[in-house]
C-alpha positions, 0 to 999 in steps of 0.5 A: 524583389524576386519571388522565392519558392521556399519562402513565397510569403517572405515570412523570413522577414518576420524573423530577427537575426537571432531567430534565423541563427537558431533556426539555421543551427538546428537545421544544420544539426539535423542535416548532419546528425539525423538525415543521413541515418533516419531512414535506417533508424525508421526501417529498423524501428529504433533510435540508436545513440539516443542518450548521445543525441540528447546531450548534443541537443542539450549543447545546442540549447534545445532542451527546455529551450524556452524555460528560464534558469537552471541551465535552460536557454531562455529562448523566445516561444518563436525560437523554440517553434522554429527549432521544433519545425527544423527537428520535425522536418528531419523526423517527428521522433526527434521532435518528440524527444525534444518536446517531451523532455522540454515541454512536458517533463521539464516544464512540469518540474519548472512550473509546479516543482519545488526549488529542490526538485528544480535544482535536482532535475532541471540542469541535468535535463537541460544538458541532455545528461538526464532524460525525462518522460511524462506519464499521463495517458493510460491503457484504457484512458486517453482523451479523458485523463480525469478517469485515470486509474493510477493511484497514489496513497499516503503511507506514513510520510511516504507516497505509494504509487500504483498503476500503468501509463501507455504510449510514453515517449522516452520512457525506457531511457528516462532517468525521471518520470513525471507521473500523474495519479489520483489521490485522496487530495485530487490529481497530483504529479510526482517526480519519480526516479526511474531506478525506484523499486517497483518501477519499470518501463518496457519498450513498446514494439511493432509500431508503424508510426514514430518508429525512430522514437523510444515509446514505452509503457510505465509500470508502477507496482508499489513504488514508494516515494518520499513526501518530497516527490510530489509536485507541490505547485498544482492539484487537479487536471490543470497541472497536466493540461497546462503542460500539454498546452505548452507541448501542443504549441510545439506541435503547431510548428513541428507539423509544418516541418514534416509538411515542408520536407514532404513538399520540397521532396515533391517540388524537387521530384516534379522538376526531374521526373519526366513523363510524356517527354517532359518534367511532370512539374510542367503539367497543370494538374501537378502545378495545381497540387504544388500550389495548393500544398504551398498555400497550406504550408505557408499559411500554417507557418504564418499561424504558428508564428502568430501564436508564437508572438502571442505566447511571447506576449503572454496573451496566448489562450489554450483555445488558440493552441487548439486552433493551431494544432487542429489546423496544422497537423491536419493540413500537414497530413494532407500535404504529405498525401498529395506529395505522395501522389506526385512521387507516384510509386516512389512516394512509398520508398524510404529513399524519400521522406514522404511516407515516413512523415505521413505515417508519423503524423498519424501519431501526431494527429492523435497525441496531445489531443485528438482532432475530435477533442480540439474541435470540441474545445473550439466548439465550446469556445465558439458557442459557449456550450459544453459538448464534453459532458 
């Protein structure tokens, strides 16, 4: 059997025909609908036609992909991971659209919502006809969500919600916002229709990362909600943290998509760019870089696959997701930076994907758990000592 540079470990042999078909379908969609336009979208700081893209992703079965029922595809965790990898190989903003829709907003309603809430929101969200967002992070509260200031209080049979959320993907185009708030009963989640009086979602501009993505602030000024807006299935931080674990799993795969795109760009470039009379890929230092990049890329994909199998078996622990998120995003950034050195000055051009992926990954490194938080999660698991307090 010959050596395959794009699959040096033969990892495709771990995948079923259905896995491969889903991966190839998502890859084909991204190549047709995203890659021809993504440099322009990124340069302009916009994601035009997001609602149409969402409907197309819904038709692919990519929204709420691993959830059961309510129009969701019921795919395996590995299949969802493969989709995340292919979407982020196009751009992190596209994968974020899918992750926030499915792994955060839809998952919260699916896991913790009432049957009425599920029936109201999930079929339309699975089809991409309704877009959702997830409001947890606040302007002054990031890694310590227990200190959130957004508050909901009971008034008669209603809830009145006040507060701010920050850095919310999909916020300005969402039909429903899953918002987490302090209450007299502890932290609760609310399914908030975004056309409710007092709710607004101004878009955040002047980003230098995730530019082809809708990022917003959520503003809630005396938003009055009926009693049935609260998610009845959970109280406390375990609600939003459970959702974040599901989304972080997608990042473990997705970050390897950004890394793969950058590695492949560097590999192709090294075969055609000539210096000193021959392709730069023929020089020892360039080959050393390519070898190291390939090692980390395919180890990361193997790690993602292992975690996916554990999720499908029901044995995946949050600490293991932290292991994957910490390693794969960190290594993906390093792969992008090394790829940039191979491309030289061309590496900063939007004609190539490398710098775009590198800057996107700076956001991915921070959101849904910073490096430091995942290090402490693993530190606590390894030592049994809690360094968070």
